[in-house]
C-alpha positions as CSV (number, residue, x, y, z in Angstrom):
1,M,20.5,-21.8,26.5
2,K,20.7,-22.8,30.6
3,K,17.7,-24.4,31.7
4,L,16.7,-22.4,34.9
5,S,15.0,-24.2,38.1
6,R,11.4,-23.1,39.0
7,N,10.3,-24.9,42.4
8,L,6.9,-24.6,43.9
9,A,5.5,-26.9,46.4
10,G,8.9,-28.9,46.2
11,I,8.8,-29.5,42.9
12,D,10.7,-28.5,40.2
13,F,8.4,-27.1,37.2
14,A,11.1,-26.5,34.5
15,A,11.5,-30.3,34.2
16,P,9.7,-32.5,31.6
17,S,5.8,-32.5,32.0
18,H,5.5,-36.5,32.3
19,E,8.0,-36.2,35.3
20,V,6.1,-33.4,37.1
21,A,2.6,-35.1,36.6
22,P,3.0,-37.5,39.0
23,L,5.0,-35.4,41.3
24,L,2.0,-33.2,41.7
25,I,-0.7,-36.3,42.9
26,G,-1.1,-35.3,46.6
27,V,-0.5,-31.5,46.1
28,V,-2.9,-29.1,47.7
29,V,-4.0,-26.6,44.8
30,L,-6.0,-23.4,46.0
31,V,-7.3,-20.5,44.0
32,N,-8.7,-17.7,46.3
33,G,-8.6,-20.2,49.2
34,V,-11.0,-22.7,47.3
35,G,-9.5,-26.1,46.1
36,G,-8.1,-29.5,47.3
37,R,-5.6,-32.0,46.9
38,I,-4.5,-33.2,43.3
39,V,-5.7,-36.9,42.7
40,E,-5.3,-37.1,38.9
41,T,-3.1,-35.4,36.0
42,E,-2.4,-35.8,32.4
43,A,1.2,-34.7,30.8
44,Y,1.4,-33.2,27.2
45,D,4.5,-31.9,25.5
46,R,5.1,-30.0,22.3
47,D,6.3,-33.4,20.5
48,D,3.0,-35.1,21.2
49,P,0.5,-34.8,18.8
50,A,-2.2,-34.7,21.6
51,S,-0.9,-31.3,23.0
52,H,-2.0,-28.0,22.2
53,T,1.2,-27.1,21.4
54,F,1.9,-29.8,18.9
55,N,1.6,-27.4,15.6
56,G,3.5,-24.4,17.6
57,P,2.3,-21.3,19.5
58,S,-0.6,-19.5,18.8
59,P,-2.9,-16.8,20.3
60,R,-4.7,-19.9,22.0
61,N,-1.8,-21.8,23.6
62,R,0.7,-18.6,24.2
63,S,0.8,-19.4,27.6
64,M,1.8,-22.7,27.6
65,F,5.1,-21.6,25.8
66,G,5.6,-19.2,28.4
67,P,7.6,-19.8,31.9
68,P,7.3,-22.8,34.2
69,G,5.0,-22.6,37.0
70,H,2.5,-20.7,35.4
71,A,-1.2,-21.9,34.7
72,Y,-2.3,-22.6,31.0
73,V,-6.1,-22.0,30.7
74,Y,-8.1,-22.8,27.7
75,L,-11.7,-23.5,26.9
76,S,-12.9,-27.1,26.1
77,H,-15.7,-28.0,23.8
78,G,-16.8,-24.5,23.9
79,I,-18.1,-24.4,27.8
80,H,-15.3,-25.9,30.2
81,W,-12.2,-23.8,31.4
82,C,-9.6,-26.5,31.9
83,L,-6.2,-25.7,34.3
84,N,-2.7,-26.6,33.5
85,F,0.3,-26.3,34.9
86,V,3.3,-24.8,32.5
87,C,6.6,-27.2,32.6
88,R,10.1,-26.8,31.3
89,E,11.8,-23.7,30.0
90,E,10.2,-20.9,28.2
91,G,9.3,-21.4,24.7
92,H,9.2,-25.1,25.3
93,G,5.4,-25.7,25.4
94,A,4.8,-28.6,27.9
95,G,2.1,-28.6,30.9
96,V,0.1,-30.7,33.0
97,L,-3.6,-31.0,32.9
98,I,-5.3,-31.0,36.4
99,R,-7.9,-33.7,36.1
100,A,-9.3,-34.1,39.5
101,I,-9.2,-32.9,43.1
102,E,-10.0,-34.1,46.2
103,P,-12.6,-31.1,47.7
104,L,-10.7,-29.7,50.8
105,T,-11.3,-26.3,51.3
106,G,-14.0,-23.8,49.9
107,I,-16.6,-26.9,49.1
108,E,-20.0,-24.7,50.1
109,T,-18.1,-22.3,47.5
110,M,-17.5,-25.0,44.8
111,Q,-20.6,-26.8,45.5
112,A,-22.7,-23.5,44.7
113,R,-20.8,-22.8,41.9
114,R,-21.1,-26.6,40.2
115,G,-24.8,-26.7,41.6
116,V,-23.8,-30.2,43.1
117,E,-23.7,-31.4,46.6
118,D,-21.9,-34.8,46.4
119,L,-18.2,-34.2,47.1
120,R,-16.9,-37.3,44.8
121,S,-18.6,-35.8,41.6
122,L,-17.8,-32.1,42.2
123,C,-14.2,-31.9,41.1
124,S,-13.9,-35.3,39.4
125,G,-12.8,-34.2,35.8
126,P,-11.0,-31.3,34.4
127,G,-14.3,-29.1,33.3
128,K,-16.2,-29.6,36.5
129,L,-13.0,-28.9,38.8
130,G,-12.6,-25.6,36.5
131,Q,-16.0,-24.9,37.1
132,A,-15.7,-25.5,41.2
133,L,-12.3,-23.4,41.6
134,G,-13.6,-20.3,39.4
135,I,-11.0,-20.9,36.8
136,T,-11.5,-17.9,33.8
137,P,-9.3,-16.8,31.2
138,A,-8.4,-13.9,33.4
139,L,-6.2,-16.8,35.2
140,N,-4.5,-17.9,31.9
141,G,-0.6,-16.7,32.3
142,A,-0.9,-16.7,36.0
143,D,1.7,-17.4,38.4
144,L,1.4,-20.4,40.4
145,G,3.5,-19.0,43.1
146,A,1.3,-15.9,43.6
147,S,-2.3,-14.7,44.3
148,P,-5.0,-15.9,43.6
149,F,-3.2,-19.2,43.5
150,A,-1.6,-21.3,46.3
151,L,0.4,-24.5,46.2
152,A,1.3,-26.9,49.0
153,P,3.3,-29.4,49.1
154,R,2.3,-33.2,49.7
155,S,2.3,-34.3,53.1
156,E,3.8,-37.8,52.5
157,P,4.4,-39.5,49.4
158,A,1.3,-40.5,47.1
159,P,1.0,-44.2,45.6
160,V,0.4,-43.1,41.9
161,L,-1.4,-45.2,39.3
162,V,-0.4,-44.7,35.6
163,G,-2.2,-45.4,32.6
164,P,-3.0,-43.9,29.0
165,R,-4.5,-40.5,28.7
166,I,-8.5,-40.0,28.2
167,G,-10.7,-38.2,26.3
168,I,-8.2,-37.5,23.3
169,S,-8.2,-38.8,20.2
170,K,-4.6,-38.7,19.1
171,A,-1.5,-40.7,21.2
172,M,-4.2,-42.0,23.2
173,E,-1.7,-45.1,24.1
174,V,0.8,-42.6,26.2
175,P,1.0,-43.7,29.7
176,W,1.0,-40.1,31.0
177,R,-2.0,-39.7,33.1
178,F,-1.5,-40.2,36.7
179,G,-4.0,-40.8,39.5
180,L,-3.5,-41.4,43.4
181,A,-4.3,-45.1,44.2
182,G,-7.6,-45.6,46.1
183,S,-9.0,-42.0,45.5
184,R,-12.8,-42.0,45.1
185,F,-12.2,-38.7,43.4
186,L,-10.8,-39.5,40.1
187,S,-12.3,-38.9,37.2
188,R,-12.8,-42.5,35.8
189,P,-11.1,-45.4,36.9
190,F,-7.8,-46.7,35.7
191,R,-7.7,-50.1,34.2
């Protein structure tokens, strides 16, 4: 089967997730006109025991097996809607978790949704980010290249930090967490 390209914001989402994840650092993501600069991501792949796709397709993870450049939204800990960008070819099961953004647009809307004034903690974690951007299950499977999403390429190359993923219990040592060097909006510092 021929691998088809899917370019958004200057990134080929049909590439492996661990290659897409660092390229997303510095990209601006908006949902219904609200959002900011991506400053932290984590990559996941179907061969990865920490991935939702490791055990194959299910009703919960079906979108992650969909075409590249679409959203995979899931509920974490029964309370937080998390946003992922699907990578690789349709049927593969890979994606990038958007862990944190630097708020830029619609800040007052994000503050009202989160009940938080402090910009640093507004979107510094995948659950916080999901709440601030208004992520709901209705966005699961949505095309990242169409409304309500908008992606803008980074304006310049971003200095990227690399480290092990966090908040998981399997394959914790895999260095597929990426962050913008010097950003005060990361969910946690890199060590």
